[in-house]
N, C-alpha and C positions, 0 to 999 in steps of 0.2 A: 776427562778428554782427554790425558794423557794415553789411555787405552782405545778412545775413538779414534785418535790421530793417523795411529798406525792402517787405518782401513784406507780402502781405496772409492776414490771420487772421479766419473768420468762426465765430462763435460763437451756437449755439442758446440761445434766455433769456440773450440780454443784459442784458436789463434786471432781471433775477432777483438776488438776492442776492451770489450769488458772480460772475456776471455781471458785475455794475454793477464791482465791484474789480478783474477781469482784465480789461475794457477801459480801465480808467482806466490800469493796469500796462504795458499792450499800446501804448497810446500812448504815453505818456512814452521807452518803449524805439524809438520809429521806426515803428511797426507801421504799417499803412492796417487798420483796425477794421471790421468788419461785422457784422450777426448780425439774428437773427429774435426778432419780439416778438409777444404776444397782442392786445397794442390798436395803435390807430393813434399817431403818433411824428412829432415835427415832424423828428427827426434825419433826414437823408437818407442816411445808411449802416445806417440799422434800417428792415427790414421787417416789417411785420405779418404771420405767417404761422401759420398753425394746423401742429404739425409731423404731424397724421394725416392732411393733404395731400400726398403723394409728387410730385403735379405741382406745385404751389406751391415746393414745395422745390428742385425739380431748376430750374423757370426762374431762381428767385433766385441760385442757386450757380453757372447757368450763366452766369448776367450777371456775377457777381463775380469769380469762377472762384479761387477761395480758394489758396491754398500750403497753408494748415493749415486744418484744421477742429476745431472743442471742441464737442461735445455736451456739455450741461448742461440741456436743459430738461427737468423731469420733475416729477412730484408727487413732493414731495417730504417732505410731512408724514405722520409715520407715525397719525397718528388721522384722516387726510381720511376723510369720509363716506362718497365716493362712489367704492366697492371697483373697481367694472368702468372708471373712470376711470381709476384706478391702473395699469391692466393696459393698459390703450389706448395711453395716453401713454408710458408706461415701456417697453413692450415694440415695440410698433406704431410710435408714431413713432420709435424707435431705427431700428428696420427701413425705414421708408419713408427717412429721412435717407440709408441705406446702399445701397438702392436709387436713390435721386437722385444718390448719387456715383458710382456705379456704370455711371451713363448718360453721366458728363459725359465729353470726348475726351481727359483727360489723368488719374493718377492723383496725389492730394494729396499734399505730402512727408509729410503724417502728419496722421493721425484720432485724436484725443483723444475718449476718452467716460468719461464719469464714472459710475461704478456706484456704491458704497456699502459701508462696512463691514458695515452692518445686515446683508449675504449671509451673515457668521459665525453669526448667531443667538445665544444667550447661554451665550457661551462661556469661562468663567473663564480667565484669563490672558493671556499675549500671543500673539496671533492672526499667523499667517503665511499667506501665498499657496498653499502647499500642504496645508491643512488644508479639509477636506471640509466644505463652506458647509452650516449649519441654521438657513435663517431664520426665526422664530418670527411672521413678521405681513405683511401683503399688501404690503407696500413692499419689504421685503427679498425676499420672495420673489420681486417684478416683478423686480428688479435681478439676481436670479440665473437667471430665464428668459431676459432681456435677454443675459446674460451668455453664453449659454448659445448662443442665437443668434448671436451677433455670431463667433461662433469660426468658423462657415461662409463668414465674409468676410477671412479674416487673409491667404490664397492670395491675394487680390484688393487688398486695399489695406495700408496701411501701417498699423496700426492698435495705440492703446496703451490698456486697460480698465485706468479708476484706481478704486483704495477706499478715498473719502476717510473717514478716523475723524473723530468729534467738530470742530468749528472754530466759530467766531463772530466776529463782529467788528460795525463800524457798519452797521446798515441789517437787519440780523437780525430776522425776524421777531418780535414780542416774546414769540408763546406759546411759544419755544425757552426754553429754562433761564437762560443766563448774561443776555440781554436782560430777562429777568422781574425777576431777581435784582436788575440793574443801576438797570431802570426804578425797582423801589422804593426803592432810595437817594436815587435823582434827586428822586422825589417827595416825600422825607423821611418815609417812613412808620414806622412804630412798628414794625410785625411782617410777618412773610412766611409764609405755609402751602407747604411744600415735601415732597417725598417722602423719601427714606432720604436723608441727607445724609453718610454713610459710606460710598459707593461709590465707585470711584478710577477715574476716565474721564479722556478726552486730550481737551484744551480749548484747541485749537491755532487761532492766529491766520489768517484769511480770507489775508490778506495773505501768509502762510508758503504756505498753497495753490495759490495765484495764481503765485508763484514756482516750485514746483514742477512747476506745470503748464507754465509756460515753461520751464524747461530739459529737463523729458521732451518737447516740444515738436520739441527741438532734440539730444535725444538719439539714438543709435543702437539703441533701444529700437524693438521694433516683435513684433504678435503676442505680446502679453504681459500679466499682468494683475499689477497692482504697488498695494501698500500707499501712500496717499498719509498718512502718520502721522509724529507725531516720537519715539514708543517712550516719552512722557511722560505719568504717568498723575498725576493732584492728586484729592483728593476733594474734596468740594462745600464742606465746611466750608472748605477753603483761601480758596474763593472769597468766601466771606463774611468771613472772616477781612482778606483783601486789603480788599475792600470799604469794612468800619468802620474801614481805617485811611485809605483814600482821603475818606470820607465822612465821619469824625469822629466817628462815635456808634456806637453799640452797635445790634443791630435782633437782636428777639424772633425765635425762630425754631421756629416749631411742625411736627409732622409729621403730616399730612393723611393718614391710611389709604388714600384711593381713588386717593393719588399713588403709591404706597408697589405696586412691582411685586410680583408672585408669584415665591418662590426668585430673586430678583434676585442678579446675578454680584455679587461685591464687587469684582474688579480684572479691567480690561478694558482692552487697550491694542493696540497696533499692534508687529507687528515691523518694522524699518526696514532692514533688511540689504541687502533688496534694492535699495529704493530710494535707500540711502546709495553703492551700488555703481554705480549708474547716473547718479546728479546729484551725489552730492557730501553732504557733513553742514551745513548752514547752521543747524541747529537752535537754537544757542547765539544767534542774531542775533534771533532772538524770546522774547519775556520775557512769561508770565501777566500780570504785574503792568500793562507799559504796555498789554498789548492791552483789560484791561478801564479804563484811564486814557481809552485813546481814547475808546470808547464812554462812560463814564461824561460826561467833558466834552464830548463832542461834542452843540453845541446843534440 
């Protein structure tokens, strides 16, 4: 581990929600960390680059020569208005990255590409990697097409495709469910309007996901698709209850029919057997109450 920690990791979308946490974690482990951003940056290890430019990606990768590549850059908000952009970035951006890696004069030790549990669609129960994906929105479908295209690179590169389930943490955009709930308590609001609060989903800590990604980089896995999940689902009522305890007051919850999805699945969680076999089980080190407390107390 000490020897490996002096190696270089390259992250696309390094200044995004997950990228920020991943960079911090890897730097603390002693890695050299580089990455792409969409905007200008003062960090000399961050490179402004649109992943729709294969040429620019190659130039940056060829100058950094990373040992590991983690691909996070994507359009990740399901309700994003520009549908064509979802497909362009999530599919062709990924293919540009893999083509750029192909042009390097070496093969990186591991390329980890973040897909999404959204590829499964609205399927009841515990979802495992052997199931036939049935995405129900453009985001999930773009990730599934991406996965199918990636498989043609399995023989050339050491690739792992991850399907992370719901996760949250400091810095997540406020339109996501947990930040929305926490912000209401931060602002001492007396009521909140939500969708169906009696559904069960995973709400993992971004730090758990980051640790999983790092352990997967160092694993022997390649040419695999793997869930990044805890297998632990809670309902939204439980999140409300924890926040009421942390904030010291009760909030009035109203259900807005516009936020309720038709035929919504009651229970949806990931099967973690494959992940645990690959990197072990450390889910007990992450507690939902601690996750919510971190977000709530963050200034």
